[in-house]
N, C-alpha and C positions, 0 to 999 in steps of 0.2 A: 633415634635414627640408627639404622643398622650399621655395624662396622664393616669395613671392606672385607674382612675375613669371612663374612657370611655370604657373599654374593655367589661365589662358585658353588657353594653347598646349596644355596637356594635354587640355583638352576638345576643342579643334580637331583635334588629331591622332587622337583616339579617337572622333570623332563617329559614324562608321559603326557601331562597336561599341555605343556608347550608344543609338543609334537602334534597332538590332536588339534590344538587351537590354531597354530601358525601354518599348518600344511594347507589350509584352505586357500591361503594367499601366500604361498611360499615365495614366489618371485618378489613380492613386495618387501617382505622382511629381509630377504637376502640382499636386495638392492639397497635398502636403508643401512644395513650393516656395512656394506662397502662404502657408502657415502660418508658414514661416520668413521671410516678408516679402522673398523674393527677387524676387517679381513682385507687381504691384498687384492689387487686386480686379478692376479692369477688364480687366487683361491675363489674369487667371485666367478670367474669363467668356468672353473671346474665344478662348482656347485650348480651352475646354470646349465650344465650339460644334461638336459632333461632326457636326451636320448638314451642315457645310460642309467638314469635313476628316477624313481618316483618322487612326487612332492614330499612324501613322508620321509623318504631317505635323505632328501635334500635338507630338511630341517634337522634330522638326526645328525647328519654330518656337520651342519652349521654349529649346533650346540656343542658337539664334541670338539670342534675346532676352537670355539670360543673358550671352553673350559681349559683346553690345553695351553692357551695363551696366558692364563693366570688371572689373579684377582682383579687387577685394574681393568682388564678387558671385560670381565664379567660384570663389574660395577658399571661400566659404560653401557653395556647391553641392557642391564636392568633399567638404567635411566632412559634408554631408547624406548623400551616398552611402556614407559610412563607418559611418553609424549601424546598429546591429544589426538593427533592424526593417526597414531598407531592404535590407540584405544578405540578410536572410531572405526578403524578397519577391523579390529579384533575385539569386539565388545565384551567377550568373556573375560578379558584381562581386567576389566574395571573392578570387579568384586573379588579378585583372586589375590591370595597372599603373596604371589610371586612378585608383585610390584608394591607390596606394603612396605612402608607407608606410601600410599598412592598419591597421585596428584589431586585426589579428592580430599578435602579437609575433614577428617573424621574426629578431630580433637574436640574437647569440650571447651566452650568459651563462655565467658560471662560479661555482663556490661562493664565497660571501663577497664577490662582486663587486657593488658597489652600482650601478654604471652599466653599461649594455649597450654592445656594440660594433655600431654601425650599418654595414651594407654600403652604401657609396655607389654611385651609378649615374652612368654617363657621360651627359652631356647630348647628346641627339640631337634637334635641332629644326630645323636648316637644311634648306632645299629648294633645290637638291639636297643630299642628305646628305653627299655627297663623291664621290670617284672610285672606280669599280670597274674595274680593268684585267684583261682576259682575254688570256692568251698561249696560243694553240692551235697547236701544231706537229703537223701531220698528215702532210706529205710530207717525206721525208728523202733525202739524197744517196746514202747507202749502207745505210740500214736500211729495214725494211718500213714501209709507211704505217700509220696508226692509224685505220682506219675505225671509225665510231661516235663519234669525238671531236667531230664537228660537232653531234651531238645534245646533248652536254654543253655545248658553247658556246652553243647555242640556249637551253637550259634556264637556264643561268647568266645570260645576257643578259636573259631574260624576268623572272626572279625579282628580280634586283637593280635593274632598271628599275622594277619594281612597288614595290620598297622605297624608291624615291626617289633612287637613285644615278645618277650620270652614267657610263654604261658605255662603255668604250673597248676595242675588240677588235683584237688584233694576231695575224696568222696567219703561220705558216711563217717564223720568224725564226732566223737563225744565232745562235750564242752571243754574238758581238760585238754584234749588233743587239739582242739581249735585254738585255745589260748597258747599252747606250747608252740604250735607251728607258726603262729603269727609273731610270737616273741622271737623265734629263731630267724624268721624272715627279716624282722626289723634289725637284726644284728648283722645281716650280710647282704641285703639287697643294695643295688646301686642303679645307676642310669639317670636319664633325664626326667623320668616320670614313673610313678607307681600306681597300679590299679588293683583293687581288691573287690571281688564279686562274691557275695554271700547269698546262697539260695537255701532256705530252710523254713521250718515252722518257726513261729515266734509269738511273743506276747508283748504287753505294754512295757515289760521290764528288759527285754532283750531277744536274742535269737536262741533257738534250742539246738543243743547237740543231740546226737542220736540217742543219748542216755537220758534225755529230758532235762539235762543241766542247762542253765542259762549263761549266755555270754552277752554282756552289755556292749553297747556301741562304743563306750569309752575303752573297753578292753579290746575291741577290734581296732580302734584308731590309735591308741596311745603308743604301741610299739613303733609307730612310724613318725612320731613327732620329732621336732628338731633336737630335743634333748636325748631321746632314746635311739634315734637313727640319724646320726650326723651326716651320713652320706646323702640323705634326702632333704637336708635342711635347705629351705628356700626353693625347693622343687615341688611341682604339683603332685598331689596325692588324691586319687579319686576312689570313692567307695560307692558301689551299686548294690543295694540291699533289697532282696526280694524275700519278705517274710511277713508274718501277721502283724497287724497293728491294732487289733481289737476284734470284737465279734459283732459289730453292728451289721445286720443283714439288710440286703436289698431284695426287691422282688426280681428274682433271676431264675435261670433254668439250668438244672443239672450241675451243681457246683459242689466243691468240697473245700472246707475252710482249713487253712494252715494254722489251726489252733489246737491245743491238746485234746479237745473233745473229738476232733476229726468229724464234726457233724456233717452229714450229707445234705447238700442243698441241690440246686439243679444244674449248675455248671461247675467246673472245678475252680475253686477259689484259692487264691494265695494272697493273704492279707498280712502286711507287715504292721506291727503295732507296738512301737516303744518310743519313748521320748529320746530325741537326739538333740544334743546341744553342741554347736560348733565350739571347739576349744579356743582359747586365746592364741594358740599356735596358728601360724598362717599357712596358706597354700593347701588347704583341705577343701574338698567338695564331697558332700554326702548326698547322694540321690536316692530317694525312697519311692517305692512303687505306688504309694497311696497316702492319703491324708490321715490324720490321727483318728483312731477308732474305727476305721473302715476296712473292709475287705479289699484285696486286689485279686484279679482273676487269672487263673492258670488253666489252660486247656490241656486235658490229659494226653492229647496227641500232638499238638503243635507248640506247646509251651505257654509261658505267661505273656499277657498283653504287654507288660512293661519291658521285659528283657528282649522280647522279639522286636518291639518297636525301636528300642535302643539300638539294636544291631542293624536294623534296616536303615535308620537315620544316619548312623555312622558310615555305613557303606555308601549312602547317597551323598552326604555332605562333606566328608573328610577330603575327597579328591578336589573339592571346590575351594578348600581352604577356609571352611566355616569354623568358627571357634566353638568349643565344647558347650558353652552355656547356651548359645543360639541353637545348637543341635538338641539340647535337652528341652528347650522350648518347643521344638518341633515334635519331640516325643510326647510332651504334655498335650499338645494339640491332637496328635493322632490317637493317643490312649483315651482322651476325653470324649472322642467321637465313637468309641466302641460301645456296643450294647444298645439295647432299647430300654428295658426295664431296670437294667443295672448299669451303673456308671462308676468311673474311677478317675482320679486325678493324682498323678505323681507330684512329689514335692522335692525341693532341693534346699540344702543348707550350704551356703557358700562362704568360705573364708579365703578367697583367692586374691592375690595382689596384682595379677597380670592376666592378660588374655591368653588362653591356651588353645593352640591349633595343633592337631595331630596329623602331620603330613604323611601321605602314603609313601613308603620307601620306593626308590627307583629300583625296579627289578630287571631293567634291560641290561 
């Protein structure tokens, strides 16, 4: 159960959603707020003065008024939003994190079990949320370039800035430079969450630096575990890796593989291919663009199937309060439907203890 300290922040973080949802029946929610004595009769009359304000402005003013009254009032307002008659009037509330845990019982129950198991949620409230590092290797000493990867970088930069992260981009790094910058980040990052995106050529043993040196997934992950990075202990750490995972070919059109041979096929291919094992350390999620031994596809003009789908799904579902694992299932579904003679299936390795929701910061 959320502590009362969280309720004002929950309203603040979801203010845009609340305004868009509640303004359809602004009079209804304002009347209920007055009946629950969340606002005074005078405040109610001022809010109802529709001659001077739109329904959207009415809800904005209501939310500002409630937050100014403090935690107890915000707590009571969240409880109001959970009421069945309110959810019936505003059905979008039913599946939104603003009223989580909602009046719907989402806990796991077993026969003869008197108590339920509650799925806890990572606390994501700081601004900025944390650091998102993007390592984008496009030009290589002895391997083909990776056209289209700049579009992936641009999309990742845009979506994680929008989600409130401090985005740091590094381009065309050797293996040693990649290891050094990750070790350095592990010693100084903080925040509620950490994200690392690696875009490069790869093999079954790891991802390539621009000098064709290899960096293993352990070397990418370990600087951020609970021992090496105490500031992120117990906090979610997400890794999105777009690189080769083998050289199995499919019948496709105009591709290029992200392996050392740079063999030309019929579509541009970006296949990641190395064994990843989730460590005993908790709070890690590693998402890979394809299954073991297979290519993943990257269009030279529009970017990779995996990264572009990831960014689209984050933009669609984060405002709705969808958790990250459910979003990744949507990515799986979308990517799996790409192509006719060529197919791709992203995979995830998860060592998370809680549900992770990345709320869109309030920009008003």
